[in-house]
N, C-alpha and C positions, 0 to 999 in steps of 0.2 A: 759589191766591191769591185767587180770587173769594170763597171762603168767609171768608177773613181780612178782606177789605175789608168784607163785609157785617157781620161781628162788630164791627169797629172802628167802622163807621158807627152800629151799634145802640148801642154803649156811649157814643159821643159824643152821639147824639140824646137819650139818657137823662141823661147827665152835664151837658150844657150848661144845661138849665132848672133842674136841682137846684142847680148852683153859682150861677147867676144869682139864684135865689130866696134862697139862703143869704147872698149878698152884699148883696142889697137889705134883708134883715131882720137883717143882721149876726149871723147864727146862728153858734155855735161850730163847726158843721160846715164853714164856709167855709174853715177851715184844713186839714181832713182830707180833704175831697172830692178836691182836686187830687192828693194823694198816692196815694189809692186808684185814681183814674182813670189816672194815669201808670203805676202798677204793673201794672194790668190791660192797658193799651195795650202796654207792653213785652212782657208775656207773650204776648199775641196775635200780635205781629209777630216774636217769637223773639229778643228782645234780653235777654241775661243780664248782670246787674250785680254785680260784686264790689267790696266796699268795704273800704278799709284806713284805719284811724283813725276819727275821729268829729268832729262839730262841737265847737268849744270851748264850754265851759260859760259863759264870761263873756258878758255882754250890755252894750251892743249889739254885734252881731257882723256884720262885713262879710266875705263870702267872695269872694276874687279868683280867678277861674277862667279857664282857657284855653277856646277855643271852636273846634270843628271841624265841627259838624253841627247841623241842626235837631233831631236826636235828643237833643242835649245838654239841651234843656228838659225832656224827659220823664225822661232819665237822672237829672239832678240833682233834678228835682222829685219823683221817686219816693222820695227818701231821708228827708225830714222836712218838716214844714210850713216853708215859706220863700217868699220872693217875689223877683222879678227887677227890676232897673232896666234899661231898654232904650231905644234911640232911638225916636222917635215913628214912623218909617217902618215899623218892625216890625209895628205894629198893623194895617197894611193888607195885609200879606203873606198869601197863602193858606196855610192849614194852620198855618204858624208863628205867625201872628198869633192864630189861634184858641187854640193851645197856650199862647201867652204870656198871653192874657187869662184863660184858665182858671186860670193860676198866679198871678193877682192882680198881674200885672206893672205897675209904674209906668212910664209912657212919658214920656220927656223930649224936648221939642221944643227943640233947641239953637238954633233960629232965633228963638225968642220968649223974650227975656231976662226979660220981665215975668212969664213963667210959672214962673220959678225958685222964687219964694216958695211958690207953690201946690204945686209938686212936692215941695219940701222938707218942707212940712207933711204931705203925704201919706206920704212916707217915714218921717218922725218918728212919725206915728200907727201905722204898721205895726210899727216898731221897738218902740214902747211895748207892743205885744202880745207882744213877746219873740221874734218870728220873725227868723231871719237874713235879710240881704239879699245877693243874689248879683249880682255884676257880672262880665260877660265883659270882662275888662280890656283885651283886644287891640283891642276896638272893631270887629272883623270876624271872620270865620272863616278858619281855616287849612286846609291840605291834610291835617291829621292827623299829619303826620310831623315837625312842628316847632311851636315856640311862638313867636308873633310878639311884638315888644316891647309891654309893657303901657303904656297911656296914662295918665300921671299926672293929666292934666286930668279924665279921667272919675272917677278916685278923688277928686279934689278936689271935683268937683261933688256927689258923694254925701256927702262929708265935711261939707259945709255943713249937711246935715240933722241933724247931731249937735251943733248949736250949744249945746244945754243940757247936753251931756255932756262932761266933761273928757277922758275916755279912751274909746277905741273899740278893741275887739278885732278885729284883721284876721288872717284865716287863708287861706293859699294852698290852692287846690283844683285837683287835676289830673284831667283826664278823658282817657283813652286807649283807643282801639278796638284790640283786640289779637288777636282770633281770628275767623275766618270758618268756620262749620261745623266748629269744633273745631280747625282748622289755623291756626297762627300767620300773621298777615297781614304781608306784606312791604310795601315802600314803594309798589309799583305797585298793590297790591290795596286799600290803605287808603281810596282815594276811593269804594269801595263804601259806606263809612260816612260819610266826610267830604263835606260840601256847601260849596263855596267858589267864589270867582271868579264867572264868568258861567254856571255850571252851571244848567240848567233844573230847577225843583223837581219837577214832576210825574214826569218819567222817573226821577229819582233816587229819589223816594219809592217808585215801583213796583219799582225794582230792589232796594231794601231789602226790600220785601215778598216779592219773588221769591227772593232769596238766603236770607234768614232766618238764624237761628242765629248772631247776632253776640254776641261777648263784649266787654264794656267794663269797664275797671278805673277806679275812682274812688278817689283818695288824698287824704286830708286831711293837710296839713302842720302844722308847729308854729305856734301862734298868736303874733302880734306885737302890740305896743301902738302905737296911733297917738294921740299926745298932744302937748303943747307941746314935749316933748323929742325927739320923733321926727316929722320932717316927712314929708309924704305921698310925696315923691320917693324918699327912702331906703327907706321901708316898701314902696312899690310895687316898687322894684327888687329888694328882698330877696324879695318874694313871687314876682316874675317868675323869679328864679333858682331858687327852690324848686320852682315848678311845672315849669320846664324840666327840672330834675333828676329829679323824680318821674315825669314823662312819659317821659323817656329810659329810666328803669329799667323801666317798664311795657312799653314798646315792645320793649325788648331781652329781656323775659322774666325780668328779675332782681328785680322788685319782690317784697316780702315781708318 
């Protein structure tokens, strides 16, 4: 485990200044560096990702995902250039805040209403680049065995950034941790991957490194349209149902 920690630290020490520089200079590499970083990080800590489906081709694209672990950032971030929208508190969290910043996350301070316009402009700028925006729509993390209700207010807040666009493609995205060291994970073992409630981060992170060989399944669902004819509540509920169904299939070993 010590060797893995050293390698992870080395990759991060190299990656942080590279990404910082690419962001400052707005280099094209700023979109690809996070993808490469997360793929290498997952390989080092033994997390294998299986993907079913693909991001929708339509733009702008909003991905509504479930959330079970700090690992979700690297798992989803390893798939394609994209960015996250997260609450401002995440920026100050150890490790997670770093991963989120690396992924060009837009942080939303829900206590500062005057910041909404600035945040929306930033989101709109990223969307103009063609990258999907990912929202963990539960607003918190679960125990990995279930999907919590999606919060329509969060979707509405992101929707405001699409003011100049009549239609937005919304796609459900399910993330499920399914095997540990090649053996299907049961309900009691899923907290090895899931980080939720009042669990301390450092022990959980070390346990993930110690256990290794985690398998996670990521499933893209059928895209939906969010426009004048489809309100955010109905679209959010449809995505929630789709994510819950896809997660259940993955956890039961019936996805495919």
